[in-house]
C-alpha positions in Angstrom: -72.7 -88.4 -47.8 -76.3 -88.2 -45.9 -76.7 -85.5 -43.5 -76.9 -86.4 -40.1 -79.1 -84.4 -37.6 -77.3 -84.1 -34.2 -80.8 -83.6 -32.6 -84.2 -84.2 -33.6 -87.5 -83.3 -32.3 -88.7 -87.0 -31.7 -85.8 -87.7 -29.6 -86.1 -84.6 -27.5 -89.9 -85.2 -26.8 -89.1 -88.8 -25.8 -86.6 -87.5 -23.1 -89.2 -84.8 -21.9 -91.5 -87.4 -21.6 -89.3 -89.6 -19.5 -88.2 -86.7 -17.4 -91.7 -85.6 -16.5 -92.8 -89.2 -15.6 -90.0 -89.4 -13.2 -92.1 -87.0 -11.2 -95.3 -89.2 -11.3 -96.8 -91.7 -9.5 -97.7 -94.4 -12.2 -100.2 -97.5 -11.3 -99.0 -99.5 -14.3 -96.3 -99.1 -16.8 -99.0 -100.2 -19.5 -100.4 -96.4 -19.1 -96.9 -94.8 -18.9 -97.1 -93.2 -22.4 -100.1 -91.1 -23.2 -102.1 -91.4 -26.6 -103.8 -88.0 -26.4 -103.8 -85.0 -24.3 -107.0 -83.2 -23.4 -108.0 -80.4 -21.0 -110.7 -82.3 -19.1 -112.2 -85.7 -18.9 -115.4 -84.4 -20.4 -113.4 -84.2 -23.6 -112.7 -87.9 -23.9 -115.5 -88.5 -26.3 -115.6 -91.0 -29.4 -113.5 -88.6 -31.5 -110.9 -88.2 -28.8 -110.9 -92.2 -28.5 -110.5 -92.5 -32.4 -107.5 -90.0 -32.3 -106.1 -91.7 -29.4 -106.2 -95.1 -31.5 -104.5 -93.5 -34.6 -101.8 -91.9 -32.5 -101.0 -95.1 -30.6 -100.9 -97.0 -34.1 -98.4 -94.5 -35.4 -96.1 -94.6 -32.4 -96.2 -98.5 -32.5 -95.3 -98.5 -36.3 -92.5 -96.0 -35.8 -91.1 -98.1 -32.9 -91.3 -101.3 -34.8 -89.7 -99.9 -38.0 -86.9 -98.1 -36.0 -86.3 -101.4 -34.2 -86.2 -103.3 -37.8 -83.8 -100.9 -39.3 -81.5 -101.2 -36.5 -81.4 -104.9 -36.6 -81.2 -105.1 -40.3 -77.8 -106.1 -41.9 -78.7 -106.7 -45.6 -78.5 -105.1 -48.9 -79.8 -101.6 -49.0 -82.3 -102.1 -51.6 -84.4 -104.9 -49.2 -84.1 -102.8 -46.2 -87.4 -102.4 -44.2 -89.8 -100.1 -45.2 -92.3 -98.2 -43.2 -95.4 -99.3 -44.9 -94.5 -102.9 -43.8 -95.1 -101.9 -40.2 -98.6 -100.2 -40.6 -100.7 -101.0 -37.6 -104.5 -100.8 -37.7 -105.8 -98.3 -35.2 -109.0 -100.4 -34.6 -106.9 -103.2 -33.5 -106.5 -101.5 -29.9 -109.0 -102.2 -27.3 -110.5 -99.2 -25.3 -108.6 -100.3 -22.3 -105.2 -100.3 -24.0 -105.6 -96.4 -24.6 -103.9 -93.9 -22.3 -105.7 -90.3 -22.0 -103.3 -87.5 -20.5 -105.6 -84.7 -18.8 -104.2 -81.3 -17.8 -105.2 -81.0 -14.2 -104.5 -78.8 -11.2 -106.7 -80.6 -8.7 -104.2 -82.5 -6.9 -101.8 -79.3 -6.7 -101.9 -77.5 -3.4 -103.1 -73.7 -3.1 -100.3 -71.4 -2.3 -102.5 -68.0 -1.6 -100.4 -64.7 -2.0 -97.7 -66.4 -4.4 -99.1 -63.8 -6.9 -100.5 -60.4 -5.9 -103.0 -60.5 -9.0 -103.1 -64.3 -10.3 -104.3 -64.2 -13.7 -105.1 -68.1 -14.2 -105.5 -71.0 -11.8 -101.6 -71.9 -12.0 -100.6 -68.7 -10.4 -103.0 -69.7 -7.4 -101.0 -73.2 -6.9 -97.7 -74.1 -5.9 -95.0 -73.2 -8.5 -94.2 -76.1 -10.5 -91.5 -76.9 -13.2 -94.0 -78.3 -15.5 -97.8 -78.2 -16.1 -99.5 -80.8 -13.8 -101.4 -83.7 -15.4 -103.2 -87.1 -14.7 -103.6 -90.1 -16.9 -106.9 -92.0 -17.3 -107.6 -95.3 -18.6 -110.8 -97.4 -19.1 -111.5 -100.4 -17.0 -114.8 -102.1 -17.3 -116.1 -99.1 -19.3 -115.1 -96.8 -16.3 -112.6 -94.1 -16.6 -109.9 -94.4 -13.9 -106.8 -92.5 -12.9 -103.6 -94.4 -13.5 -101.0 -91.9 -12.9 -100.5 -88.5 -11.7 -97.7 -85.8 -11.8 -95.8 -84.3 -9.0 -96.8 -87.2 -6.8 -95.5 -89.9 -4.5 -97.3 -92.9 -3.4 -101.0 -93.8 -4.3 -103.8 -91.2 -5.3 -105.2 -91.8 -2.0 -102.3 -92.5 0.5 -99.8 -90.5 -1.3 -98.8 -86.9 -1.3 -97.6 -84.0 -3.4 -93.8 -84.1 -4.5 -91.7 -81.9 -6.2 -88.5 -83.5 -5.5 -88.8 -87.1 -6.6 -87.8 -86.8 -10.2 -85.1 -85.2 -12.4 -84.5 -84.6 -16.0 -82.6 -87.6 -17.7 -79.0 -87.8 -18.2 -79.7 -87.8 -22.0 -81.9 -84.5 -22.0 -79.3 -82.8 -20.0 -76.8 -83.8 -22.6 -78.9 -82.5 -25.2 -79.2 -79.1 -23.3 -75.2 -79.1 -23.5 -75.2 -80.0 -27.2 -77.8 -77.4 -28.2 -75.9 -74.7 -26.3 -72.5 -75.5 -27.5 -73.8 -75.7 -31.2 -75.7 -72.4 -31.0 -72.5 -70.7 -29.5 -70.5 -71.7 -32.5 -72.7 -69.4 -34.8 -70.8 -66.7 -36.7 -72.7 -63.9 -34.8 -71.8 -65.1 -31.2 -68.3 -67.2 -31.3 -66.2 -64.1 -31.5 -67.3 -62.5 -28.0 -64.6 -62.9 -25.3 -67.7 -63.8 -22.9 -69.2 -66.4 -25.0 -68.6 -68.6 -21.9 -70.7 -66.6 -19.6 -73.3 -66.8 -22.4 -73.3 -70.6 -22.4 -73.5 -70.8 -18.7 -76.6 -68.3 -18.8 -78.3 -70.4 -21.3 -77.7 -73.7 -19.6 -79.1 -72.4 -16.3 -82.3 -71.1 -18.3 -82.8 -74.6 -19.8 -82.4 -76.2 -16.5 -85.2 -74.0 -15.2 -87.8 -74.0 -18.0 -86.7 -77.2 -20.0 -89.7 -79.2 -18.7 -92.3 -76.6 -19.3 -92.4 -77.5 -22.9 -96.3 -78.2 -23.7 -96.7 -81.1 -26.0 -100.3 -80.4 -26.3 -99.4 -77.1 -28.2 -96.3 -77.9 -30.2 -94.2 -81.0 -31.2 -91.2 -78.9 -31.8 -89.1 -78.5 -28.5 -86.1 -77.8 -30.7 -87.4 -74.4 -31.8 -88.7 -73.9 -28.2 -85.1 -74.3 -26.6 -83.3 -72.5 -29.3 -85.4 -69.4 -28.7 -84.7 -69.8 -24.9 -80.9 -69.7 -25.6 -81.0 -66.8 -27.9 -82.8 -64.7 -25.1 -80.2 -66.0 -22.6 -77.2 -65.1 -25.1 -78.9 -61.6 -25.8 -79.5 -61.0 -22.2 -75.9 -61.5 -21.5 -74.5 -59.4 -24.6 -76.9 -56.5 -23.3 -75.5 -56.5 -19.8 -72.0 -56.8 -21.1 -72.7 -53.8 -23.5 -74.0 -51.7 -20.9 -71.0 -52.5 -18.5 -68.5 -51.7 -21.3 -70.3 -48.1 -21.9 -69.9 -47.7 -18.3 -66.2 -48.6 -18.3 -65.6 -46.3 -21.4 -67.4 -43.3 -19.7 -65.1 -43.6 -16.8 -62.0 -43.8 -18.8 -63.0 -40.8 -20.8 -63.5 -38.7 -17.7 -60.1 -39.8 -16.5 -58.4 -38.7 -19.7 -57.7 -42.2 -21.0 -58.6 -43.8 -24.2 -61.8 -45.8 -24.1 -62.2 -49.3 -25.6 -61.4 -49.8 -29.3 -65.0 -50.5 -29.8 -66.0 -47.0 -28.6 -63.2 -45.4 -30.5 -64.5 -47.0 -33.8 -68.0 -46.1 -33.0 -66.9 -42.4 -32.5 -65.1 -42.5 -35.7 -68.0 -43.7 -37.6 -70.2 -41.1 -35.9 -68.0 -38.4 -36.8 -67.7 -39.5 -40.4 -71.5 -39.8 -40.6 -71.7 -36.1 -39.5 -69.1 -34.9 -42.1 -71.1 -36.8 -44.8 -74.2 -35.3 -43.7 -72.7 -31.8 -43.6 -71.2 -32.0 -47.1 -74.4 -33.3 -48.5 -76.2 -30.3 -47.0 -73.8 -27.9 -48.4 -74.1 -29.5 -52.0 -78.0 -29.0 -51.8 -77.5 -25.4 -50.8 -75.2 -24.7 -53.5 -77.6 -26.2 -56.2 -80.4 -24.3 -54.8 -78.4 -21.1 -55.3 
């Protein structure tokens, strides 16, 4: 039986993109998707244009192949193959390409947000993800066609942090990620695993869109690391609280938790073994 992935990076990336674009002003749906990410418009050169064409062709091939497979209802040996949907990158006109440019220019300043700002982001309003603009060519001129964290047109609109939201599907992915992670053998036995799940979901809601597609195409690893940190944070807090409870019980002349008792017995055993080994070494030297 074929193995089925309950989540994959392509699906997660798609929902991240949809979620981010819900916070954006977009001039035309033709430029809703981006073909390449650059840091400045100066980087949009012939090489970047060629890469954008290749990326667009690859995306279109995957979309057409996936659609054909979903509609196919014939024998397995004749099902569609990816090579049948190869798209020539040169078939795209320059005007069809969309360039995502990482840009803080439209984000309002917020002096004093950080005492010692280390980068431009810390001098601007706090955002849920890195801001950007989409650009496209029209009559050989590069024009802005989309802007993040914005309502209305580029001239008549305004900065807006509230218009968008994560998609329901991305939220469901967060739930599934946390649930599956909590079932791992090293976590599922804890009585406060529900608190771990809750903390992890709060963390994902806060940082979920901060994933940077320009640096990685593996959001699964990014989210898993965030979940691990959340679970570990709750574990450390609970251990610290348990130590305080045990200390109070011991001071009151009561037995501490079973975990503390086992730990004490192991420490005593280790000390006895060490003393026994030292006596053996002393006898041999004599």
